[in-house]
C-alpha positions in Angstrom: -217.2 -57.2 77.9 -219.4 -55.2 80.2 -219.6 -51.4 79.7 -220.9 -49.6 82.7 -222.0 -46.1 81.8 -222.6 -43.7 84.6 -223.8 -40.1 84.1 -222.5 -37.6 86.7 -223.9 -34.3 87.9 -222.8 -32.7 91.3 -221.9 -36.0 92.9 -218.4 -35.4 94.3 -219.4 -36.7 97.8 -220.7 -40.1 96.6 -218.4 -40.9 93.7 -215.5 -42.5 95.6 -217.7 -44.8 97.7 -219.8 -45.9 94.8 -216.9 -46.4 92.5 -215.1 -48.5 95.2 -218.2 -50.8 95.5 -218.6 -51.2 91.8 -215.0 -51.8 90.9 -214.5 -54.2 93.8 -217.5 -56.3 92.8 -216.5 -56.4 89.1 -213.0 -57.5 90.0 -214.1 -60.1 92.5 -216.7 -61.5 90.1 -214.1 -61.8 87.4 -215.9 -59.7 84.7 -214.1 -58.1 81.8 -215.3 -54.5 82.1 -214.9 -50.8 81.5 -216.5 -48.0 83.5 -217.3 -44.8 81.6 -218.2 -41.6 83.4 -219.6 -38.5 81.7 -219.8 -35.3 83.7 -222.6 -33.0 82.7 -220.9 -29.7 83.7 -221.0 -30.3 87.4 -220.7 -27.2 89.6 -218.7 -29.1 92.2 -215.4 -31.1 92.0 -216.9 -34.2 90.4 -214.7 -34.0 87.3 -211.5 -33.7 89.4 -212.6 -36.7 91.6 -213.3 -38.8 88.5 -210.0 -37.9 86.8 -208.1 -39.0 89.9 -209.9 -42.3 89.8 -209.1 -42.8 86.1 -205.4 -42.3 86.7 -205.4 -45.3 89.0 -207.5 -47.7 86.9 -207.0 -48.0 83.1 -210.5 -49.6 82.8 -212.0 -46.3 83.8 -212.7 -43.6 81.2 -213.8 -40.1 82.0 -215.5 -37.6 79.7 -217.1 -34.2 80.3 -218.9 -31.5 78.4 -220.0 -27.9 78.9 -222.5 -26.4 79.3 -225.0 -28.6 81.1 -227.0 -30.5 78.5 -229.2 -32.8 80.7 -229.4 -36.5 81.3 -230.6 -37.5 77.8 -227.7 -35.9 76.1 -225.2 -37.4 78.6 -226.6 -40.9 78.2 -226.5 -40.6 74.4 -222.9 -39.7 74.6 -222.2 -42.6 77.0 -224.0 -45.1 74.9 -221.9 -44.0 71.9 -218.6 -44.3 73.8 -219.3 -47.8 75.2 -217.5 -50.7 73.5 -218.9 -53.7 75.4 -221.4 -56.3 74.1 -223.5 -55.6 77.2 -224.1 -51.9 78.2 -225.3 -51.2 81.7 -226.7 -47.8 82.6 -226.1 -47.2 86.3 -227.0 -44.3 88.6 -224.0 -43.2 90.7 -225.9 -43.5 94.0 -226.4 -47.3 93.4 -230.1 -47.3 94.4 -230.3 -51.1 93.9 -226.7 -51.8 95.1 -224.4 -53.6 92.7 -224.5 -57.3 93.8 -227.8 -57.7 91.9 -225.8 -57.3 88.7 -225.1 -61.0 88.3 -228.8 -62.1 88.5 -229.8 -59.3 86.1 -227.2 -60.5 83.6 -228.6 -64.0 84.0 -232.1 -62.6 83.1 -230.6 -60.9 80.1 -229.9 -64.3 78.6 -233.6 -64.5 77.8 -234.3 -60.8 77.0 -232.9 -57.9 75.0 -233.1 -55.4 77.9 -233.5 -56.0 81.6 -234.2 -53.3 84.2 -234.3 -53.3 88.0 -237.7 -52.1 89.2 -238.7 -50.2 92.4 -242.4 -50.5 91.8 -242.9 -54.2 91.2 -241.7 -55.0 94.7 -244.1 -54.2 97.5 -241.3 -54.1 100.1 -239.7 -50.9 98.9 -240.3 -47.7 100.9 -240.5 -44.8 98.4 -241.3 -41.2 99.3 -245.1 -40.6 98.9 -244.8 -37.8 96.4 -242.3 -39.7 94.2 -244.4 -42.8 94.4 -247.6 -41.1 93.3 -246.0 -39.0 90.6 -244.3 -42.1 89.2 -247.6 -44.1 89.2 -249.4 -41.2 87.4 -246.7 -41.0 84.8 -246.8 -44.8 84.3 -250.5 -44.6 83.5 -250.0 -41.6 81.3 -247.3 -43.4 79.3 -249.3 -46.6 79.1 -252.3 -44.7 77.7 -250.2 -43.0 75.1 -247.8 -45.8 74.1 -249.2 -49.0 75.6 -245.9 -49.6 77.4 -246.0 -52.0 80.3 -242.8 -50.9 82.0 -243.6 -49.8 85.5 -240.2 -48.2 86.5 -239.6 -46.1 83.4 -237.0 -44.1 85.3 -235.0 -47.0 86.6 -231.4 -46.3 87.6 -230.2 -49.7 86.6 -230.8 -51.0 83.1 -228.9 -53.8 81.2 -228.9 -53.5 77.4 -227.6 -55.9 74.8 -225.5 -53.7 72.5 -227.6 -54.3 69.4 -230.7 -52.8 71.1 -229.1 -49.4 71.4 -227.6 -49.7 67.9 -231.1 -50.4 66.6 -232.9 -47.4 68.0 -232.6 -43.6 67.4 -232.6 -41.4 70.5 -233.0 -37.6 70.5 -234.1 -36.5 74.0 -231.8 -34.3 76.0 -233.4 -34.3 79.4 -235.1 -36.8 81.7 -237.5 -37.6 78.8 -234.8 -40.0 77.5 -236.3 -42.7 79.7 -239.6 -42.9 78.0 -238.0 -42.4 74.6 -235.8 -45.4 75.2 -238.6 -47.8 76.0 -240.9 -46.4 73.3 -238.2 -47.0 70.7 -237.5 -50.5 72.1 -241.1 -51.4 71.8 -241.3 -50.0 68.2 -238.3 -52.2 67.2 -239.8 -55.3 68.8 -237.1 -55.8 71.4 -237.9 -57.9 74.5 -237.8 -55.9 77.8 -237.9 -57.7 81.2 -238.5 -55.9 84.4 -237.2 -57.5 87.6 -238.4 -56.4 91.1 -235.4 -55.6 93.4 -234.9 -54.1 96.8 -234.4 -50.3 96.4 -232.6 -48.0 98.8 -233.7 -44.4 98.8 -230.8 -42.4 99.9 -231.9 -38.8 99.2 -229.5 -38.2 96.3 -231.2 -37.2 93.1 -230.7 -34.7 90.3 -234.4 -35.0 89.5 -236.9 -32.5 90.8 -240.6 -33.2 90.4 -241.6 -29.5 90.3 -238.7 -28.4 88.1 -238.5 -31.4 85.7 -241.9 -33.0 85.9 -243.8 -30.5 83.6 -241.0 -30.6 81.0 -241.1 -34.4 81.0 -244.9 -34.4 80.4 -244.5 -31.9 77.5 -241.7 -33.9 75.9 -243.6 -37.1 76.3 -246.6 -35.6 74.5 -244.2 -34.4 71.7 -242.9 -37.9 71.4 -246.4 -39.2 71.1 -247.4 -36.6 68.5 -244.3 -37.5 66.4 -245.5 -41.1 66.3 -248.9 -40.0 64.9 -247.3 -38.3 61.9 
């Protein structure tokens, strides 16, 4: 079974459309699936929208927590709640669409973790500041951890269940991304990055100025813990 885990924060406007695309694709493709949403104390009506969806589809489960805990905490909760053999982390704005899921699952037959990548494709148009900051962070992480993953913050990652059961995650914020790939590398899991068309739609809960410095600090802390 596929478990699609989707973190939510202030996304009431895009939830219905994204859910419709995802559920229609999964049903048409004939997958056995569950969709798990976790609302991170949204200030809008996201939780209400999600609860209405779950009443119409028994394969949809909705959870929420308060106060706001950050992406890392939300993802850790979602991973813990998932029951499928394949766990798919998916951003609600579907930056890579959803029809790429089948080829990613095919790639997962020869790897433990497969992620969609914005930066391995030369065709994707990414805002300049986001592109530069991501490239700098990639080189920063490569220097500290020797990690070859280019799109560390990918919004579409396919995990085999045993990979998440085999690593310990502690991060609460956006630093969860580098922690995941660091732990996977330490445990010897095979990670494959697949270049895919990326659609930048302007929706993001990540702010370079607000979250960037904190991510750098948390990344350094993760590196220092490894040195002990």
